[in-house]
C-alpha positions in Angstrom: 40.5 -19.4 -79.3 37.3 -21.1 -80.5 39.4 -24.2 -81.5 40.5 -24.6 -77.9 36.9 -24.5 -76.7 36.0 -27.1 -79.2 38.9 -29.5 -78.6 39.3 -29.0 -74.8 36.5 -31.4 -73.8 37.8 -34.2 -76.0 41.3 -33.7 -74.7 40.1 -33.8 -71.1 38.0 -36.9 -71.6 40.9 -38.5 -73.4 43.2 -37.7 -70.5 40.7 -39.1 -68.0 40.4 -42.3 -70.0 44.2 -42.6 -70.2 44.6 -42.2 -66.4 41.8 -44.7 -65.7 43.3 -47.3 -68.1 46.8 -46.7 -66.6 45.5 -47.3 -63.1 43.7 -50.4 -64.2 46.8 -51.9 -65.8 48.9 -51.0 -62.8 46.5 -52.7 -60.5 46.4 -55.8 -62.8 50.2 -55.8 -62.8 50.4 -55.7 -59.0 47.8 -58.4 -58.7 49.8 -60.7 -61.1 53.0 -60.1 -59.1 51.2 -60.9 -55.9 49.7 -64.0 -57.4 53.2 -65.1 -58.7 54.7 -64.6 -55.2 51.9 -66.6 -53.6 52.3 -69.4 -56.2 56.1 -69.5 -55.6 55.6 -69.7 -51.9 53.0 -72.5 -52.3 55.4 -74.4 -54.7 58.3 -74.0 -52.2 56.1 -75.2 -49.3 54.9 -78.2 -51.4 58.5 -79.1 -52.3 59.6 -78.9 -48.6 56.7 -79.7 -46.3 58.8 -79.0 -43.1 59.5 -75.4 -44.2 57.7 -72.9 -42.0 55.4 -70.2 -43.3 57.4 -67.0 -43.0 54.2 -65.0 -42.5 53.2 -67.0 -39.5 54.9 -66.0 -36.3 56.1 -68.8 -34.0 56.3 -66.6 -31.0 59.8 -67.7 -30.0 61.4 -64.3 -30.6 61.0 -63.0 -27.1 
């Protein structure tokens, strides 16, 4: 039982570190995907300047 008391703090800190790193990498992944989508939209708009922005509402859908 004393082994558990000795190892438990290290295991808990290791798990906290793992969860923190996992959340950082997931946030980075999501940011890269969002940046890629924004870049693709910018490239598509630059290739076809008459294309409308899909996020901007035209107000004609009454």
